[in-house]
N, CA, C and O atoms as CSV, one atom per row, in Angstrom:
chain,resi,resn,atom,element,x,y,z
A,1,MET,N,N,21.113,-21.206,-28.565
A,1,MET,CA,C,20.342,-21.962,-29.590
A,1,MET,C,C,18.913,-21.023,-28.997
A,1,MET,O,O,18.192,-21.044,-29.994
A,2,GLU,N,N,18.633,-20.732,-28.600
A,2,GLU,CA,C,17.164,-19.483,-28.084
A,2,GLU,C,C,17.455,-18.549,-28.686
A,2,GLU,O,O,16.502,-17.978,-29.216
A,3,SER,N,N,18.577,-18.059,-28.865
A,3,SER,CA,C,18.672,-16.229,-29.260
A,3,SER,C,C,18.182,-16.660,-30.675
A,3,SER,O,O,18.092,-15.483,-31.023
A,4,GLY,N,N,17.872,-17.194,-31.552
A,4,GLY,CA,C,17.091,-17.441,-32.746
A,4,GLY,C,C,15.494,-16.910,-32.888
A,4,GLY,O,O,14.972,-15.997,-33.527
A,5,PRO,N,N,14.991,-17.926,-31.985
A,5,PRO,CA,C,13.111,-17.241,-31.747
A,5,PRO,C,C,13.592,-16.546,-31.199
A,5,PRO,O,O,14.388,-16.315,-32.109
A,6,ALA,N,N,13.982,-15.728,-30.251
A,6,ALA,CA,C,13.716,-14.377,-29.257
A,6,ALA,C,C,14.222,-13.196,-29.954
A,6,ALA,O,O,14.056,-12.096,-29.426
A,7,ILE,N,N,15.211,-13.360,-31.817
A,7,ILE,CA,C,15.273,-12.657,-31.943
A,7,ILE,C,C,13.875,-12.172,-33.349
A,7,ILE,O,O,13.449,-11.147,-33.882
A,8,PHE,N,N,13.699,-13.236,-33.391
A,8,PHE,CA,C,12.216,-13.477,-34.476
A,8,PHE,C,C,11.247,-12.897,-33.671
A,8,PHE,O,O,10.977,-11.750,-34.026
A,9,ALA,N,N,10.489,-13.393,-32.481
A,9,ALA,CA,C,9.818,-12.307,-31.592
A,9,ALA,C,C,10.246,-11.023,-31.499
A,9,ALA,O,O,9.340,-10.218,-31.716
A,10,GLY,N,N,11.164,-10.607,-31.287
A,10,GLY,CA,C,11.607,-9.211,-30.953
A,10,GLY,C,C,11.525,-8.324,-32.044
A,10,GLY,O,O,11.327,-7.109,-32.062
A,11,ALA,N,N,11.755,-9.325,-33.163
A,11,ALA,CA,C,11.884,-8.269,-34.517
A,11,ALA,C,C,9.517,-8.033,-34.456
A,11,ALA,O,O,8.822,-7.024,-34.330
A,12,ALA,N,N,9.126,-9.617,-34.635
A,12,ALA,CA,C,7.659,-9.098,-35.100
A,12,ALA,C,C,7.276,-8.479,-33.770
A,12,ALA,O,O,6.297,-9.200,-33.574
A,13,PHE,N,N,7.306,-7.807,-32.869
A,13,PHE,CA,C,7.095,-7.263,-31.719
A,13,PHE,C,C,6.978,-6.015,-32.206
A,13,PHE,O,O,5.987,-5.351,-32.507
A,14,VAL,N,N,8.073,-5.802,-32.239
A,14,VAL,CA,C,8.587,-3.867,-33.130
A,14,VAL,C,C,8.488,-3.865,-34.131
A,14,VAL,O,O,9.199,-2.901,-34.414
A,15,LEU,N,N,7.821,-4.520,-35.764
A,15,LEU,CA,C,7.379,-4.855,-36.614
A,15,LEU,C,C,5.656,-3.789,-36.648
A,15,LEU,O,O,5.094,-2.862,-37.233
A,16,PHE,N,N,5.487,-4.818,-35.527
A,16,PHE,CA,C,3.885,-4.366,-34.922
A,16,PHE,C,C,4.135,-3.279,-34.767
A,16,PHE,O,O,3.969,-2.398,-35.610
A,17,GLY,N,N,4.670,-3.110,-33.445
A,17,GLY,CA,C,4.196,-2.495,-32.307
A,17,GLY,C,C,4.298,-0.633,-33.100
A,17,GLY,O,O,3.874,0.491,-32.832
A,18,THR,N,N,5.041,-1.230,-34.038
A,18,THR,CA,C,5.471,0.678,-35.373
A,18,THR,C,C,4.834,1.114,-35.348
A,18,THR,O,O,4.502,2.123,-34.726
A,19,ALA,N,N,3.887,-0.227,-36.857
A,19,ALA,CA,C,3.408,-0.566,-37.204
A,19,ALA,C,C,1.866,0.260,-37.008
A,19,ALA,O,O,1.436,1.061,-37.838
A,20,LEU,N,N,1.240,-0.074,-35.894
A,20,LEU,CA,C,0.515,0.246,-35.031
A,20,LEU,C,C,0.489,1.669,-34.625
A,20,LEU,O,O,-0.513,2.358,-34.816
A,21,LEU,N,N,1.405,2.060,-34.151
A,21,LEU,CA,C,2.105,3.369,-33.634
A,21,LEU,C,C,1.802,4.618,-35.181
A,21,LEU,O,O,1.365,5.768,-35.163
A,22,LEU,N,N,2.040,4.164,-35.796
A,22,LEU,CA,C,2.051,4.915,-36.978
A,22,LEU,C,C,0.812,5.138,-37.690
A,22,LEU,O,O,0.499,6.193,-38.243
A,23,TRP,N,N,0.072,3.992,-37.635
A,23,TRP,CA,C,-1.422,4.085,-38.795
A,23,TRP,C,C,-1.762,4.567,-37.336
A,23,TRP,O,O,-1.548,5.688,-37.797
A,24,THR,N,N,-2.084,4.799,-36.028
A,24,THR,CA,C,-2.777,5.687,-35.148
A,24,THR,C,C,-2.288,6.867,-35.066
A,24,THR,O,O,-2.886,7.655,-34.333
A,25,ALA,N,N,-1.400,7.205,-35.592
A,25,ALA,CA,C,-0.877,8.995,-35.248
A,25,ALA,C,C,-1.576,9.179,-36.674
A,25,ALA,O,O,-2.475,10.019,-36.632
A,26,VAL,N,N,-1.374,8.588,-37.938
A,26,VAL,CA,C,-2.158,8.955,-39.184
A,26,VAL,C,C,-3.847,9.531,-39.244
A,26,VAL,O,O,-4.463,10.457,-39.772
A,27,ARG,N,N,-4.212,8.047,-38.119
A,27,ARG,CA,C,-5.614,8.367,-38.551
A,27,ARG,C,C,-6.113,9.046,-37.566
A,27,ARG,O,O,-7.342,9.047,-37.493
A,28,LEU,N,N,-5.200,9.946,-36.351
A,28,LEU,CA,C,-5.365,10.819,-35.351
A,28,LEU,C,C,-5.574,12.279,-36.320
A,28,LEU,O,O,-6.474,13.078,-36.579
A,29,ARG,N,N,-3.947,12.023,-36.700
A,29,ARG,CA,C,-3.742,13.625,-37.772
A,29,ARG,C,C,-4.689,14.289,-38.736
A,29,ARG,O,O,-4.851,15.487,-38.970
A,30,GLN,N,N,-5.563,12.702,-39.486
A,30,GLN,CA,C,-6.760,12.919,-40.285
A,30,GLN,C,C,-8.103,13.167,-39.737
A,30,GLN,O,O,-8.999,13.497,-40.513
A,31,ARG,N,N,-8.412,12.997,-38.050
A,31,ARG,CA,C,-9.405,13.260,-37.624
A,31,ARG,C,C,-10.064,12.190,-38.077
A,31,ARG,O,O,-11.282,12.211,-37.900
A,32,VAL,N,N,-9.554,11.162,-38.667
A,32,VAL,CA,C,-10.526,9.910,-38.837
A,32,VAL,C,C,-10.717,8.719,-37.975
A,32,VAL,O,O,-9.751,7.957,-37.998
A,33,PRO,N,N,-11.704,8.356,-37.223
A,33,PRO,CA,C,-11.911,7.029,-35.914
A,33,PRO,C,C,-10.748,5.788,-36.231
A,33,PRO,O,O,-10.146,5.293,-37.184
A,34,VAL,N,N,-10.837,5.692,-35.169
A,34,VAL,CA,C,-9.469,4.991,-34.740
A,34,VAL,C,C,-10.215,3.413,-34.859
A,34,VAL,O,O,-9.701,2.404,-35.343
A,35,ALA,N,N,-11.676,3.562,-34.216
A,35,ALA,CA,C,-12.179,2.079,-34.709
A,35,ALA,C,C,-13.706,2.575,-34.285
A,35,ALA,O,O,-14.097,3.148,-33.268
A,36,ASP,N,N,-14.354,2.162,-35.375
A,36,ASP,CA,C,-15.610,1.991,-35.305
A,36,ASP,C,C,-16.602,1.782,-34.508
A,36,ASP,O,O,-16.844,0.615,-34.201
A,37,GLY,N,N,-17.605,3.100,-33.858
A,37,GLY,CA,C,-18.200,2.459,-32.613
A,37,GLY,C,C,-18.014,2.279,-31.717
A,37,GLY,O,O,-18.726,1.519,-31.061
A,38,VAL,N,N,-16.472,3.166,-30.996
A,38,VAL,CA,C,-15.968,3.302,-29.974
A,38,VAL,C,C,-15.812,4.665,-29.440
A,38,VAL,O,O,-15.875,5.792,-29.931
A,39,SER,N,N,-15.740,4.509,-29.060
A,39,SER,CA,C,-15.330,6.320,-28.147
A,39,SER,C,C,-14.216,6.854,-28.940
A,39,SER,O,O,-13.420,5.916,-28.973
A,40,PRO,N,N,-13.726,7.806,-29.580
A,40,PRO,CA,C,-12.824,8.006,-30.018
A,40,PRO,C,C,-11.757,8.479,-29.345
A,40,PRO,O,O,-10.779,8.663,-30.070
A,41,VAL,N,N,-11.579,8.797,-27.947
A,41,VAL,CA,C,-10.305,8.902,-26.503
A,41,VAL,C,C,-10.300,7.132,-26.053
A,41,VAL,O,O,-9.425,6.420,-25.560
A,42,ALA,N,N,-11.251,6.952,-26.346
A,42,ALA,CA,C,-10.703,5.353,-25.628
A,42,ALA,C,C,-10.366,4.234,-26.665
A,42,ALA,O,O,-10.028,3.208,-26.075
A,43,SER,N,N,-10.354,4.132,-27.758
A,43,SER,CA,C,-9.901,3.832,-29.483
A,43,SER,C,C,-8.390,4.186,-28.697
A,43,SER,O,O,-7.737,3.536,-27.880
A,44,ALA,N,N,-8.202,5.288,-29.227
A,44,ALA,CA,C,-6.715,5.689,-29.791
A,44,ALA,C,C,-5.472,5.358,-28.343
A,44,ALA,O,O,-4.378,4.843,-28.117
A,45,THR,N,N,-6.693,6.141,-27.622
A,45,THR,CA,C,-5.759,5.928,-25.698
A,45,THR,C,C,-5.440,4.349,-25.807
A,45,THR,O,O,-4.248,4.049,-25.733
A,46,LEU,N,N,-6.440,3.236,-25.986
A,46,LEU,CA,C,-5.976,1.958,-25.866
A,46,LEU,C,C,-4.903,0.995,-27.261
A,46,LEU,O,O,-4.248,-0.033,-27.086
A,47,SER,N,N,-5.048,1.691,-28.392
A,47,SER,CA,C,-4.381,1.532,-29.800
A,47,SER,C,C,-3.021,2.134,-29.503
A,47,SER,O,O,-2.117,1.541,-30.093
A,48,LEU,N,N,-2.442,3.652,-28.375
A,48,LEU,CA,C,-1.397,4.270,-27.942
A,48,LEU,C,C,-0.693,3.150,-27.043
A,48,LEU,O,O,0.538,3.176,-27.069
A,49,LEU,N,N,-1.301,2.166,-26.248
A,49,LEU,CA,C,-0.926,1.521,-24.767
A,49,LEU,C,C,-0.108,0.211,-25.816
A,49,LEU,O,O,1.070,-0.126,-25.698
A,50,PHE,N,N,-0.967,-0.281,-26.675
A,50,PHE,CA,C,-0.816,-1.272,-27.108
A,50,PHE,C,C,0.913,-1.407,-27.557
A,50,PHE,O,O,1.841,-2.181,-27.321
A,51,ALA,N,N,0.666,-0.040,-28.409
A,51,ALA,CA,C,2.072,-0.621,-29.698
A,51,ALA,C,C,3.119,0.015,-28.292
A,51,ALA,O,O,4.295,-0.299,-28.106
A,52,ALA,N,N,2.499,0.726,-27.651
A,52,ALA,CA,C,4.110,1.043,-26.840
A,52,ALA,C,C,3.918,-0.432,-25.809
A,52,ALA,O,O,4.679,-0.501,-24.844
A,53,ALA,N,N,3.387,-1.039,-25.924
A,53,ALA,CA,C,3.773,-2.520,-25.222
A,53,ALA,C,C,4.242,-3.228,-25.882
A,53,ALA,O,O,5.164,-3.984,-25.573
A,54,ALA,N,N,3.510,-3.106,-27.334
A,54,ALA,CA,C,4.654,-4.100,-28.054
A,54,ALA,C,C,5.929,-3.474,-28.998
A,54,ALA,O,O,6.496,-3.914,-29.998
A,55,LEU,N,N,6.075,-2.425,-28.319
A,55,LEU,CA,C,7.594,-2.084,-29.001
A,55,LEU,C,C,8.425,-2.469,-27.632
A,55,LEU,O,O,9.624,-2.741,-27.572
A,56,GLY,N,N,7.421,-2.420,-26.486
A,56,GLY,CA,C,8.405,-2.854,-25.412
A,56,GLY,C,C,9.374,-3.656,-25.161
A,56,GLY,O,O,10.581,-3.749,-24.937
A,57,GLY,N,N,7.813,-4.528,-25.352
A,57,GLY,CA,C,8.025,-6.192,-25.333
A,57,GLY,C,C,9.415,-6.454,-26.846
A,57,GLY,O,O,10.384,-7.156,-26.557
A,58,GLY,N,N,9.360,-6.010,-27.910
A,58,GLY,CA,C,9.639,-6.360,-29.067
A,58,GLY,C,C,11.691,-5.696,-28.579
A,58,GLY,O,O,12.657,-5.863,-29.324
A,59,ILE,N,N,11.717,-5.195,-27.571
A,59,ILE,CA,C,13.180,-4.168,-27.333
A,59,ILE,C,C,13.170,-5.365,-25.897
A,59,ILE,O,O,14.311,-5.825,-25.900
A,60,TRP,N,N,12.703,-5.750,-25.211
A,60,TRP,CA,C,12.816,-6.845,-24.561
A,60,TRP,C,C,13.597,-7.698,-24.532
A,60,TRP,O,O,14.727,-7.851,-24.067
A,61,CYS,N,N,12.704,-8.427,-25.229
A,61,CYS,CA,C,13.419,-9.329,-26.503
A,61,CYS,C,C,14.416,-9.149,-27.248
A,61,CYS,O,O,14.742,-10.329,-27.371
A,62,LEU,N,N,15.056,-8.663,-27.763
A,62,LEU,CA,C,15.795,-7.901,-28.608
A,62,LEU,C,C,16.824,-8.026,-27.406
A,62,LEU,O,O,17.818,-8.752,-27.387
A,63,GLY,N,N,16.574,-7.538,-26.838
A,63,GLY,CA,C,18.364,-7.460,-25.744
A,63,GLY,C,C,18.165,-8.033,-25.300
A,63,GLY,O,O,19.303,-8.232,-24.875
A,64,TYR,N,N,17.228,-9.208,-24.506
A,64,TYR,CA,C,17.888,-10.813,-24.423
A,64,TYR,C,C,18.368,-11.996,-25.066
A,64,TYR,O,O,18.714,-13.024,-24.483
A,65,ALA,N,N,18.371,-11.790,-26.331
A,65,ALA,CA,C,18.553,-12.056,-27.267
A,65,ALA,C,C,20.063,-12.888,-27.593
A,65,ALA,O,O,20.338,-13.241,-28.740
C-alpha cells in the first residue's frame, strides 16, 4: 500500500536532483553565477550538495518501494 507514495516521492527527488545537478553544471561551465549576490564558491557548493542529497533521498525512497 505504501509503495505508491514511495515511488512518487523517489521519482520526484530523483528528477529534482538531476535537474539541479545539470543546471548547476551548465551554469558553472558557462562561468555564470549560480546565485546572485552570493559567493560563487559557496553557491556552487551548496547547490551540488543539495543535488546530491536529493538524488540520494530519491534512490533511498526507490530502494524501499
